[in-house]
N, C-alpha and C positions, 0 to 999 in steps of 0.2 A: 719191628721198626726200631732202628738204632738212632741214638742221639747224634745230631750234627756236632762233631767235635771241632769247633772253629779254632784256628791256629793263632789268633791274635785278640787281644783285649779290645773291645769295642770303644773304649774310652781313651786309652793312651797308646794303643797299637803294640803293646808289649807282647812278645812271643809267649804263647801258651802251649807248653809241652803236653802231648796227649796223656802222659802219665804223671804230670806235675800238678801243682795246686792251681785250680781255676774254679770259678763260680759260675752258675748258670741259673736262668729263670725258666719258667714253664714254656716260654716261647723260644728257648735255646739261645737267648742273648748271653754272651760270654764275657767275663771280666776277670782281671788278675786280682790277687789278694789285696794289694794296696788300694786299688780303685773301689773294690767291694767295701772295704772298711770306710773309705771316704763317702760312699753312697749309703752308708748305714744299712747294708745288706738289702737295699730296695732298688729294683731295676728302674732306671729313669725312662725306659721305653714303655713299659706296661704297668709299672708300679707293683709288680710281683716280687715275691721273696727271692733273693739270691741265695742259693745253697751250694755246698761243695759239689763240684762235678765229679762223677765216678771216673775211675781210671779204666783203661783197657789193657788187657794182658796180651 
């Protein structure tokens, strides 16, 4: 099963490149770096930890 690689930040709608910096929670909510820092690495949807999303080759 693959991760859903969403193309936009769920908070500010910034474009998230599949091989760029993005953060994700266990429910696959996706955020850009600046929003993740503002959220203190905590997902506002599930309260889970936001970690760096892996890249695809």
